[in-house]
Structures are given as C-alpha cells and as structure tokens.
C-alpha positions as CSV (number, residue, x, y, z in Angstrom):
1,M,4.7,5.7,-37.6
2,P,6.2,2.7,-39.4
3,Y,3.7,0.3,-40.9
4,A,4.9,-2.7,-38.9
5,I,4.5,-0.9,-35.6
6,R,1.1,0.5,-36.7
7,A,-0.1,-3.0,-37.6
8,K,0.9,-4.3,-34.2
9,L,-0.7,-1.4,-32.4
10,K,-3.9,-2.1,-34.2
11,L,-3.9,-5.7,-33.1
12,L,-2.9,-4.6,-29.6
13,I,-5.8,-2.1,-29.2
14,T,-8.6,-3.6,-31.3
15,G,-7.7,-7.3,-31.7
16,N,-9.2,-10.2,-29.7
17,E,-7.4,-11.5,-26.6
18,K,-5.4,-14.0,-28.5
19,E,-4.2,-11.5,-31.0
20,Q,-3.3,-9.0,-28.2
21,L,-1.3,-11.6,-26.3
22,E,0.7,-12.3,-29.4
23,Q,2.0,-8.7,-29.3
24,N,4.0,-9.3,-26.1
25,D,7.2,-8.2,-27.9
26,L,5.7,-4.8,-28.6
27,C,4.6,-4.6,-24.9
28,R,8.1,-5.2,-23.8
29,F,9.4,-2.7,-26.3
30,F,7.2,0.1,-25.0
31,N,7.7,-0.8,-21.3
32,N,11.5,-0.8,-21.8
33,L,11.5,2.7,-23.2
34,S,10.9,4.2,-19.7
35,T,13.3,1.9,-17.9
36,N,16.4,2.2,-20.1
37,S,17.3,5.7,-18.9
38,N,17.8,4.8,-15.3
39,N,18.7,1.1,-15.5
40,T,21.3,0.7,-12.7
41,I,22.4,-2.3,-10.8
42,I,19.9,-1.5,-8.0
43,T,17.0,-1.2,-10.3
44,R,17.9,-4.3,-12.2
45,N,18.1,-6.3,-9.0
46,S,14.7,-4.8,-7.9
47,E,13.1,-5.8,-11.2
48,T,14.6,-9.3,-10.9
49,R,13.2,-9.7,-7.4
50,F,9.8,-8.5,-8.5
51,V,9.7,-10.8,-11.5
52,K,10.8,-13.8,-9.5
53,H,8.0,-13.3,-6.9
54,F,5.3,-12.4,-9.4
55,D,3.2,-14.9,-11.2
56,R,4.2,-15.0,-14.8
57,N,0.8,-15.0,-16.3
58,R,-0.3,-12.0,-14.1
59,L,2.9,-10.1,-15.0
60,S,2.2,-10.7,-18.8
61,E,-1.4,-9.6,-18.4
62,Y,-0.4,-6.5,-16.3
63,G,2.2,-5.5,-18.8
64,R,-0.2,-5.9,-21.7
65,K,-3.0,-3.8,-20.2
66,T,-0.6,-1.1,-19.0
67,T,0.9,-0.8,-22.4
68,I,-2.5,-0.5,-24.0
69,Q,-3.6,2.2,-21.7
70,L,-0.4,4.2,-22.3
71,I,-0.3,4.1,-26.0
72,Q,-4.0,4.1,-26.9
73,P,-4.3,7.9,-27.0
74,Y,-1.4,8.1,-29.5
75,Y,-2.7,5.2,-31.5
76,E,-6.1,6.8,-31.8
77,L,-4.6,10.1,-32.8
78,D,-2.6,8.4,-35.6
79,Q,-5.7,6.5,-36.6
80,F,-7.8,9.6,-36.9
81,L,-5.1,11.6,-38.9
82,I,-4.9,8.7,-41.3
83,F,-8.7,8.6,-41.7
84,I,-8.8,12.3,-42.5
85,E,-5.9,12.1,-44.9
86,K,-7.4,9.2,-46.8
87,N,-10.9,10.5,-46.9
88,L,-10.5,14.3,-47.3
89,P,-11.8,14.3,-50.9
90,L,-14.8,12.3,-49.8
91,L,-15.5,14.7,-46.9
92,K,-15.3,17.7,-49.3
93,S,-17.7,15.9,-51.7
94,L,-20.1,15.3,-48.8
95,E,-19.9,18.9,-47.8
96,N,-20.8,20.1,-51.3
97,R,-23.7,17.6,-51.2
98,Y,-25.1,19.2,-48.1
99,L,-24.5,22.8,-49.3
100,K,-26.5,22.0,-52.4
101,N,-29.1,19.9,-50.6
102,N,-28.6,17.1,-53.1
103,K,-30.7,14.3,-51.7
104,N,-30.4,12.2,-54.9
105,D,-26.7,11.6,-54.5
106,T,-26.7,8.6,-52.1
107,T,-23.5,7.0,-53.2
108,I,-21.3,9.5,-51.4
109,R,-23.5,9.2,-48.3
110,Y,-23.3,5.4,-48.1
111,L,-19.6,5.4,-48.8
112,F,-18.9,7.9,-46.0
113,L,-21.2,6.0,-43.6
114,E,-19.3,2.7,-44.3
115,R,-15.9,4.2,-43.9
116,I,-16.5,6.2,-40.7
117,H,-18.1,3.2,-39.0
118,Y,-15.6,0.7,-40.1
119,N,-12.4,2.7,-39.9
120,L,-13.2,4.9,-36.9
121,L,-16.3,4.8,-34.8
122,S,-16.6,1.0,-34.5
123,Q,-13.1,0.8,-33.1
124,W,-13.7,3.4,-30.4
125,Q,-14.3,0.8,-27.7
126,L,-13.5,1.9,-24.1
127,S,-13.7,0.4,-20.7
128,D,-16.4,1.8,-18.5
129,V,-15.4,5.4,-17.7
130,I,-17.9,5.7,-15.0
131,R,-16.1,5.5,-11.6
132,S,-12.9,4.5,-13.4
133,S,-9.6,5.6,-11.7
134,I,-7.4,5.3,-14.8
135,Q,-6.1,8.7,-15.8
136,T,-5.4,7.7,-19.4
137,W,-9.1,7.6,-20.1
138,D,-9.2,11.4,-19.6
139,D,-6.9,11.9,-22.6
140,I,-8.7,9.4,-24.7
141,V,-12.1,11.0,-24.0
142,T,-10.8,14.5,-24.6
143,N,-9.2,13.4,-27.9
144,R,-12.4,11.7,-29.2
145,S,-14.5,14.8,-28.5
146,L,-12.0,16.9,-30.4
147,F,-12.0,14.4,-33.3
148,L,-15.8,14.7,-33.6
149,D,-15.6,18.5,-33.6
150,V,-13.0,18.4,-36.3
151,L,-15.2,16.1,-38.4
152,D,-18.2,18.4,-37.9
153,E,-16.1,21.4,-38.9
154,L,-14.8,19.7,-42.1
155,I,-18.3,19.0,-43.2
156,G,-19.7,22.5,-43.0
157,G,-19.2,23.7,-39.5
158,P,-21.2,26.7,-38.2
159,R,-21.8,28.2,-41.7
160,M,-24.0,25.2,-42.6
161,I,-26.3,25.1,-39.5
162,F,-28.9,27.5,-41.0
163,T,-28.4,26.6,-44.6
164,S,-28.6,22.8,-44.8
165,R,-31.5,20.9,-43.5
166,L,-30.1,17.8,-45.1
167,K,-27.0,17.9,-42.9
168,A,-29.2,18.4,-39.8
169,T,-31.3,15.4,-40.6
170,E,-28.7,13.1,-42.0
171,F,-25.2,13.8,-40.7
172,D,-25.8,15.2,-37.3
173,P,-27.8,12.3,-36.0
174,L,-25.0,10.0,-37.1
175,L,-22.6,11.5,-34.6
176,I,-25.0,12.6,-31.9
177,D,-24.7,9.4,-29.8
178,Y,-20.9,9.6,-29.9
179,K,-20.9,13.4,-29.2
180,V,-23.2,13.1,-26.2
181,Q,-21.4,10.1,-24.7
182,S,-18.1,11.9,-25.2
183,L,-19.3,15.0,-23.5
184,L,-20.8,13.0,-20.6
185,D,-17.5,11.1,-20.2
186,M,-15.6,14.5,-20.2
187,S,-18.0,15.7,-17.6
188,Y,-17.2,12.8,-15.4
189,C,-13.5,13.1,-15.9
190,A,-13.8,16.8,-14.8
191,L,-15.9,15.7,-11.8
192,R,-13.2,13.2,-10.8
193,Q,-10.6,16.0,-10.8
194,H,-13.0,18.2,-8.8
195,N,-13.5,20.7,-11.6
196,F,-17.2,21.1,-10.9
197,K,-17.6,24.1,-13.2
198,L,-16.4,22.3,-16.2
199,A,-18.4,19.2,-15.3
200,L,-21.6,21.2,-15.2
201,T,-20.8,23.1,-18.4
202,K,-20.4,19.8,-20.3
203,L,-23.6,18.5,-18.8
204,N,-25.5,21.6,-19.9
205,E,-24.2,21.2,-23.4
206,T,-25.7,17.7,-23.6
207,H,-29.0,18.2,-21.8
208,H,-31.0,19.3,-24.9
209,C,-29.5,16.4,-27.0
210,L,-30.4,13.4,-24.8
211,D,-33.8,12.8,-26.4
212,L,-32.1,12.6,-29.8
213,C,-29.9,9.7,-28.9
214,Q,-30.8,6.1,-29.8
215,N,-30.5,4.8,-26.2
216,S,-31.8,8.0,-24.6
217,L,-32.9,6.3,-21.4
218,I,-29.4,5.1,-20.5
219,K,-27.9,8.4,-21.6
220,S,-30.3,10.3,-19.4
221,I,-29.7,8.1,-16.4
222,Y,-26.0,8.6,-16.9
223,W,-26.6,12.4,-17.1
224,N,-28.6,12.4,-13.8
225,E,-26.0,10.4,-12.0
226,I,-23.2,12.8,-12.9
227,Y,-25.3,15.8,-12.1
228,C,-26.2,14.5,-8.6
229,D,-22.6,13.3,-8.1
230,V,-21.3,16.8,-9.0
231,H,-23.5,18.5,-6.4
232,L,-22.9,16.0,-3.7
233,K,-19.1,16.2,-4.0
234,C,-19.2,19.9,-4.3
235,H,-21.1,20.2,-1.0
236,Q,-18.9,17.6,0.7
237,I,-15.6,19.4,-0.3
238,Q,-17.1,22.8,0.6
239,S,-18.6,21.5,3.9
240,S,-17.2,24.4,5.9
241,T,-19.2,26.9,4.0
242,S,-22.1,24.8,2.7
243,T,-25.3,24.0,4.7
244,L,-28.1,21.5,4.4
245,S,-30.4,24.1,3.1
246,N,-28.0,25.0,0.4
247,L,-27.8,21.3,-0.7
248,L,-31.6,20.9,-0.6
249,S,-32.2,24.1,-2.5
250,T,-30.3,22.8,-5.5
251,S,-32.0,20.6,-8.1
252,V,-30.2,17.5,-6.8
253,V,-33.3,16.2,-5.0
254,K,-35.5,16.6,-8.1
255,E,-32.9,14.9,-10.2
256,F,-32.7,12.0,-7.7
257,K,-36.5,11.6,-8.1
258,K,-36.2,11.6,-11.9
259,M,-33.4,9.1,-11.7
260,E,-35.5,6.8,-9.4
261,I,-38.4,6.8,-11.9
262,K,-36.0,6.0,-14.8
263,I,-34.2,3.3,-12.9
264,S,-37.5,1.6,-12.0
265,S,-38.4,1.4,-15.7
266,L,-34.9,0.2,-16.6
267,K,-34.6,-3.6,-17.2
268,I,-31.4,-4.9,-15.5
269,I,-30.4,-7.4,-18.1
270,D,-26.6,-6.9,-18.7
271,Q,-23.4,-5.5,-17.2
272,Q,-24.1,-1.9,-18.3
273,T,-27.6,-1.7,-16.9
274,A,-26.5,-3.4,-13.7
275,Q,-23.7,-0.8,-13.4
276,L,-26.1,2.1,-13.9
277,N,-28.5,0.6,-11.2
278,S,-25.6,0.1,-8.8
279,N,-24.4,3.7,-9.4
280,Y,-27.9,5.0,-8.5
281,I,-27.8,3.0,-5.3
282,Q,-24.4,4.3,-4.4
283,L,-25.4,7.9,-5.1
284,N,-28.5,7.4,-3.0
285,S,-26.4,6.1,-0.2
286,Q,-24.0,9.0,-0.6
287,F,-26.9,11.5,-0.5
288,C,-28.2,9.9,2.8
289,R,-24.7,10.1,4.3
290,T,-24.3,13.7,3.2
291,V,-27.6,14.8,4.8
292,I,-26.7,12.9,8.0
293,D,-23.4,14.7,8.2
294,F,-25.1,18.0,7.8
295,L,-27.6,17.1,10.5
296,F,-24.9,15.9,12.8
297,T,-22.9,19.2,12.4
298,Q,-25.9,21.5,12.8
299,S,-27.2,19.7,15.9
300,Q,-23.7,19.9,17.5
301,E,-23.8,23.7,17.0
302,M,-27.2,23.9,18.6
303,Y,-26.0,21.9,21.6
304,L,-22.8,23.9,21.8
305,Y,-24.5,27.3,21.8
306,S,-27.4,26.1,24.0
307,L,-30.1,27.4,21.6
308,E,-33.6,27.5,22.9
309,N,-35.7,24.4,22.5
310,N,-32.7,22.5,21.2
311,N,-33.6,19.3,23.1
312,N,-36.7,18.8,21.0
313,Q,-34.8,19.5,17.8
314,I,-32.0,17.2,18.7
315,Q,-34.5,14.4,19.4
316,Q,-36.0,14.9,16.0
317,T,-32.6,15.0,14.4
318,D,-31.6,11.8,16.1
319,Q,-34.8,10.1,14.8
320,L,-34.1,11.4,11.3
321,I,-30.5,10.2,11.4
322,Y,-31.8,6.7,12.4
323,E,-34.3,6.6,9.6
324,L,-31.8,7.8,7.0
325,F,-29.2,5.3,8.1
326,N,-31.6,2.4,7.9
327,K,-32.9,3.6,4.6
328,C,-29.3,3.7,3.2
329,I,-28.6,0.2,4.6
330,H,-31.9,-1.2,3.3
331,I,-31.4,0.0,-0.3
332,L,-27.8,-1.4,-0.4
333,K,-28.9,-4.8,1.0
334,E,-31.9,-5.0,-1.3
335,N,-29.7,-4.2,-4.3
336,I,-27.1,-6.8,-3.3
337,E,-29.9,-9.4,-3.0
338,K,-31.3,-8.4,-6.4
339,Q,-27.9,-8.6,-8.1
340,E,-27.1,-12.0,-6.6
341,T,-30.4,-13.6,-7.5
342,D,-31.3,-12.0,-10.9
343,L,-27.8,-11.7,-12.4
344,Q,-26.2,-15.0,-11.5
345,N,-25.1,-15.6,-15.1
346,L,-23.3,-12.2,-15.4
347,S,-20.0,-11.1,-14.1
348,V,-21.0,-8.6,-11.5
349,K,-18.2,-9.3,-8.9
350,N,-17.0,-5.7,-9.1
351,I,-20.5,-4.3,-8.6
352,L,-21.3,-6.6,-5.6
353,S,-17.9,-6.0,-3.9
354,R,-18.5,-2.2,-4.3
355,D,-21.9,-2.5,-2.6
356,Y,-20.5,-4.6,0.2
357,N,-17.7,-2.1,0.7
358,D,-20.2,0.8,0.9
359,L,-22.1,-1.1,3.5
360,V,-18.9,-1.5,5.5
361,S,-18.0,2.2,5.0
362,I,-21.2,3.7,6.3
363,C,-21.6,1.3,9.2
364,D,-18.0,1.6,10.3
365,D,-18.1,5.4,10.0
366,Y,-21.0,5.9,12.5
367,L,-19.8,3.1,14.7
368,R,-16.4,4.8,14.9
369,R,-18.1,8.1,15.8
370,Y,-20.1,6.4,18.5
371,E,-17.0,4.7,20.0
372,N,-15.0,7.9,19.8
373,N,-17.5,9.8,21.9
374,E,-18.6,12.1,19.0
375,N,-22.1,11.7,20.3
376,E,-22.0,14.0,23.2
377,N,-25.4,15.4,22.4
378,S,-27.0,12.0,22.0
379,L,-27.4,12.2,18.3
380,L,-26.9,8.5,17.8
381,T,-29.0,7.2,20.7
382,N,-31.6,5.5,18.5
383,L,-29.0,4.2,16.1
384,F,-27.1,2.3,18.8
385,N,-29.9,1.6,21.2
386,G,-30.1,-1.9,22.7
387,D,-28.5,-4.5,20.6
388,N,-28.2,-2.3,17.5
389,G,-24.5,-1.8,18.0
390,N,-23.8,-5.5,17.9
391,N,-26.0,-5.9,14.9
392,I,-24.1,-3.2,13.0
393,A,-20.8,-4.7,14.0
394,E,-21.9,-8.1,12.8
395,L,-23.1,-6.5,9.5
396,I,-19.6,-5.0,9.1
397,V,-17.9,-8.3,9.6
398,K,-20.1,-10.2,7.2
399,S,-19.9,-7.5,4.6
400,V,-16.1,-7.4,4.8
401,L,-15.8,-11.1,4.3
402,L,-18.3,-11.2,1.4
403,S,-16.4,-8.3,-0.2
404,M,-13.2,-10.4,0.0
405,K,-15.2,-13.3,-1.5
406,Y,-15.7,-11.2,-4.6
407,D,-11.9,-10.4,-4.8
408,S,-12.1,-6.9,-3.5
409,N,-8.8,-5.4,-2.3
410,E,-10.7,-2.8,-0.3
411,G,-12.3,-5.7,1.6
412,V,-8.8,-7.0,2.5
413,K,-7.8,-3.5,3.7
414,C,-11.0,-3.3,5.8
415,F,-10.3,-6.6,7.5
416,S,-7.1,-5.3,9.0
417,H,-9.2,-2.9,11.1
418,I,-11.8,-5.4,12.1
419,N,-10.4,-6.3,15.5
420,K,-11.9,-3.2,17.1
421,L,-15.4,-4.7,16.6
422,Q,-14.8,-7.4,19.3
423,E,-16.1,-5.1,22.0
424,H,-19.5,-5.1,20.2
425,L,-19.5,-8.7,19.1
426,I,-19.7,-11.4,21.8
427,K,-19.4,-14.3,19.3
428,F,-17.0,-12.5,17.0
429,K,-14.8,-15.5,16.4
430,Q,-17.7,-17.9,15.5
431,I,-18.9,-15.4,12.8
432,L,-15.4,-14.8,11.6
433,F,-14.2,-18.4,11.3
434,S,-17.2,-20.7,11.2
435,D,-18.6,-20.4,7.7
436,I,-15.8,-18.6,5.8
437,I,-12.5,-20.5,6.7
438,N,-13.1,-24.1,5.9
439,L,-11.7,-26.7,3.5
440,D,-13.1,-27.9,0.2
441,E,-16.1,-30.3,0.5
442,T,-13.7,-33.1,-0.7
443,N,-11.7,-32.6,2.5
444,D,-14.5,-32.7,5.1
445,E,-12.4,-34.9,7.5
446,Q,-9.8,-32.1,7.9
447,L,-10.3,-29.0,9.9
448,I,-8.7,-25.6,9.6
449,L,-8.2,-24.4,13.1
450,S,-9.1,-20.8,13.8
451,N,-6.1,-18.6,14.6
452,T,-6.5,-15.7,17.1
453,Q,-4.7,-14.4,20.1
454,D,-7.6,-13.5,22.3
455,N,-8.7,-17.1,22.8
456,N,-9.6,-17.1,26.5
457,D,-13.2,-16.0,26.2
458,I,-14.3,-19.0,24.1
459,D,-13.3,-22.4,25.5
460,D,-14.5,-24.6,22.7
461,N,-12.3,-23.2,20.1
462,T,-9.2,-25.2,19.1
463,V,-6.5,-22.6,18.6
464,L,-3.5,-23.0,16.3
465,K,-0.6,-20.9,17.6
466,P,1.3,-19.1,14.8
467,K,5.0,-19.3,14.4
468,I,6.5,-16.3,16.0
469,T,8.9,-14.1,14.0
470,S,10.7,-11.3,15.8
471,I,11.2,-7.8,14.5
472,R,15.0,-8.4,14.4
473,I,14.6,-11.5,12.2
474,L,12.1,-9.7,9.9
475,F,14.3,-6.7,9.6
476,K,17.4,-8.8,8.9
477,N,15.6,-10.8,6.2
478,A,14.2,-7.6,4.6
479,V,17.5,-5.6,4.4
480,E,20.3,-8.1,4.2
481,K,20.3,-8.3,0.4
482,E,20.1,-4.5,0.2
483,F,23.3,-4.2,2.2
484,N,25.0,-7.0,0.1
485,D,24.0,-5.2,-3.1
486,I,25.5,-1.9,-2.1
487,F,28.6,-3.0,0.1
488,G,29.1,-6.6,-1.1
489,K,29.0,-9.6,1.2
490,N,32.5,-8.9,2.4
491,G,32.7,-5.2,1.7
492,E,34.4,-5.6,-1.7
493,L,32.1,-2.9,-3.3
494,L,32.9,-0.3,-0.6
495,S,35.2,1.7,-2.9
496,T,32.6,1.9,-5.7
497,I,29.6,3.2,-3.8
498,L,27.7,6.1,-5.3
499,L,26.2,8.7,-2.9
500,G,22.8,8.6,-4.7
501,D,22.6,4.8,-4.5
502,T,23.5,4.9,-0.8
503,R,20.8,7.4,0.0
504,L,18.2,5.4,-1.9
505,I,19.2,2.2,-0.1
506,L,19.2,3.8,3.3
507,S,15.8,5.4,2.6
508,N,14.3,2.0,1.6
509,I,15.8,0.4,4.7
510,S,14.3,3.0,7.0
511,L,10.9,2.6,5.3
512,K,11.0,-1.2,5.6
513,L,11.8,-0.9,9.3
514,K,8.9,1.5,9.9
515,N,6.5,-0.8,8.0
516,I,7.6,-3.8,10.0
517,I,7.1,-2.0,13.3
518,Q,3.7,-0.8,12.2
519,D,2.7,-4.3,11.0
520,K,3.8,-5.8,14.3
521,T,1.4,-3.6,16.3
522,N,-1.8,-4.3,14.4
523,I,-3.7,-7.1,12.8
524,N,-2.3,-6.6,9.2
525,D,-0.2,-9.7,9.4
526,Y,-3.1,-11.8,10.5
527,S,-5.3,-10.4,7.8
528,T,-2.7,-11.4,5.2
529,W,-2.8,-14.9,6.5
530,F,-6.6,-14.8,6.7
531,S,-7.0,-13.5,3.1
532,S,-4.6,-16.0,1.7
533,T,-6.4,-18.8,3.4
534,F,-9.9,-17.4,2.6
535,R,-9.1,-17.1,-1.1
536,Q,-8.1,-20.7,-1.3
537,Q,-11.2,-22.1,0.5
538,N,-12.4,-23.8,-2.7
539,R,-9.0,-25.4,-3.4
540,I,-7.7,-28.6,-2.1
541,L,-5.3,-27.9,0.8
542,D,-3.4,-30.3,3.0
543,K,-3.1,-29.8,6.7
544,L,0.7,-29.6,6.6
545,S,0.5,-26.5,4.3
546,I,-1.6,-24.7,6.9
547,L,0.6,-25.7,9.8
548,E,3.7,-24.4,8.1
549,L,2.3,-20.9,7.4
550,E,4.5,-18.4,9.1
551,I,2.5,-15.7,10.7
552,P,4.4,-12.8,12.3
553,G,3.5,-12.3,16.0
554,Q,2.8,-9.1,17.8
555,Y,5.1,-7.2,20.1
556,T,7.9,-9.9,19.9
C-alpha cells in the first residue's frame, strides 16, 4: 500500500475528529470505487436527487463513517503485517529470552512492551460490539483474535507452555485482556448470526481466564450476558421443540442470579457501565417474556385437550403471567428513572431509547394478543382486568413519545401503529398532543393546533385540517421525472431506450405506487408530520410554517 494512502488511512482510522474530517478526499475515493462500474444516466440522476435532498453535513459524516467501517479490516491487517515485519528480530530475541528464562535482560522486554502498545494494541479502538448491527465488526473482531494468536505463536507457541514460567508470568498476562475481550466479542458475533454452538465454544474458552483480567468484573458480566442471551435466543428460535422445563433446566437461571449480584456491586459511572446495566435489564425482560410465552403455549394446550384439573392450573398460570409482566415493566421503568436521574451528564440517549422501545414492545405484544382474541382460555384476565388495559395503552403512548424524544427511529416506526390504541384510551388525544407538541417557551402566545381526523369525540380541541393530496397527484409527482429521464419530456429519447433501464424504471414506479397506496391507508403520513413537528419542539417556529405543512389525507 502506498505510503500516502497508508498515512491518510491512519488519520482516518485513529485520528481525532478534525483529522478524520480532513480526509474527505480519501472517503470520496473509496466510495467512488464501488459506483464507477455501474454509473449510468439513471444512477447519476438518482445520486443527484439524493444529494440535493440530503443535508450536506450529514452526508459528509455518513460517508466518512461508512468508509471507515469498510476499510478498517484491511487497514488493521496492513498495520499488523508492518508491525511483524519491523519487529520480527525483536520477537525472536524475546522468544530466546523466554526459552532461557533470562530474567535479567529487561531491555528487550521494555522495548517490546513499548512497541506493541504504541504501534498496535493502543490503536485497536472499536465501537461497542455489544448489540451492534454493523457486520464489519465481525471481520475486525475475527482478525484481531487471529493477530493475537499469531503473536503468541511467534513467541514460543505450544512448545513453551511447559518450559517457560517467565513467559507465563510476563508475556501471557500482557495479552490476556485483549484475548478475552476478542473471544467474547467473537462469541457475540456468532450469537448474532445464530451460530449458538460457536458462541458457547468461545465462551468456554474464556471462562477460566476471566479472573486473570484486570477489569474482571466487567468482563465476567459481559460473559454472563452473552451466555444468557445465547440460551434465550436458542430456546426462542427452537420454540417448536423446546419447553419451559428445558429452559429452566439449563444454567441460565443460575447465571442470571450471578449477573444480578455482580450488577448490584457495579458502580454505574460511565457509558460502559451504564450499557452493561441496561443489557442486564434487557435480558431480564427478555427472560420474563420467554417464560410468559412458554406458559401461554402450554396452557393453551391444556385447554385444547381438556386435561383434568386444567382450570386450576390455568388460573395459576394467569396469575404468574400477571406477576412476570409487572416485574418486567417494573425493572424497565426503574432502570429508566435511575438512568435519567443518576446519569444526567452522560450521553445515554441510545440506552434510554432502547429501554423505552422495550417497554413499548412488551406492552404492545400482549395488548395485541388480547385484542386479537388470543386469550380464549382467559390467560390474560388479570393482566387486562378493570382499567389495566387503558393503563397499558397509556404507557405505550408515553413510551413511544419519549423514545422519539431521544431520537429513536424505532419510536417513529411504533408511532405509525399507535392509532389502534384509541379504543383503550378515552383521552388519547390529550395525552398525545398536550405535553409533547408545543412551541418553544419564547413563543408561548402561539399555539400548535392538534391534527387528527377523529375529532368528534372531544369538543374542546381546535382542529387544523391538513391539506389533502390525492393518490393521483402523489403518483404523478413521484414518477413524472422517472418517465422524463427514460423517454424524454417529448419522447426524444424513445429510440435510445435500453431494456434493462426500462425494467428498472417500471419496477421502481410499481413500488412507488404500492407504497403510496399503503401510506394512504394508515397513519404513516401523519406520523411523519408528527415526528417532524415533535423533533422541532425546542426550536423557534412561526405559525405560517405549521399551516403550510402538506399532510397527505387518507382515502382521497
């Protein structure tokens, strides 16, 4: 790799934010490599439209981060090979020192420690792999584990395990933290790909090394989390053959108890510890839901086959479901309150939004089951007894809105399905529009009027009717430029049409029409308006800008 490119890559990967942003020309170079091969008139026009409608700063940041993710594995491989090439004589000298157990020769040891930390290990910074969805991390984690094995092999390997106590006490502890973290990350990557056997194998390789790590408490909590996650996902995916007794017969319950003790002794003082605590809460919630699902399935079977004394067992199951559900809700709400009060100075928006999304998920799941008559054997009687249904619906609404407050895309998606809760929520519109949609405090004299179609049941709401846009107009606006691009405004390009381009255009047009029709029959258009208004609640808005918002109507 040329020196100029290597130097730029180093700044792009390991430099500070200012240094990284200065490498935009390199980002453009790498991004263009994949687009040059199929750069047609259509793709150029699509890119132009995308760039015109995309914020410049966000586009630059997106391109920079994407480039870093794509080239980081290759950069680290090049970096490691250079390290080995430059330091091979030093590695051989270190190997001879360990073979001879020469404790007096400290010069080689200090020189190696300095180089490996400065040129290699200190640069191995990585975003939180836990719960990350970026596939590039899999390659990086695998590569780093391989690099550590190669280093270990170069400085003695298996033949030195029983012959050199000096290596065992001096060199092995140097890499143990990195090795354990690498294996744990590999285990999680395997878990994410549902390769449970590999995940458990990597966990077993690290179990006896956890106490040797410097931050053994955090490493052991991470180990417990992955172990429990593996077993829970394994039983969820194999639900047709798995049973509740199978789940409870594993060590997952014991590991949950261990993790609970460790979490209680862990001080939540930074982003990492807050993340570990939140992961524990999420797994606890996931465990409760898994047990509830097993109870739900087994009780339905008892009811279906009319087993003896099934009424008593169904009542006990109903009560247990009620207790597990409320326990799950309680630990999530308690954790949210703790994060909001104790960690106000930390950036925990992602953690909070994830907890709110989990609240929405579990509440909405069982509310949907109840509404869809999946409760024929009265398994959810206690859960939705009295006003509990309205309270659960209200909790969903508030959690969705607070999730959106913390910039969660999942919260925006959930809002599009929120209209079904109106049956359970008498004062749905007051909750939805009273505290969340309002102007900045500097504009108290202005009022943002709530927008909703079902305005007959609440008389004191002032309703702003949206501008109506028909399907025909939406479709015309969406595809007119597509037709002009392929045929020309007056048909002048008709003789130059390629079959492949025509198929692509017609496929896109069909998809756009389908999306428009779907959007016109649900609340997605209104959620778009709501989220755009909600996200600007702390900005200064004039009344005219609100009135001019074009909100597509339904069934027009």
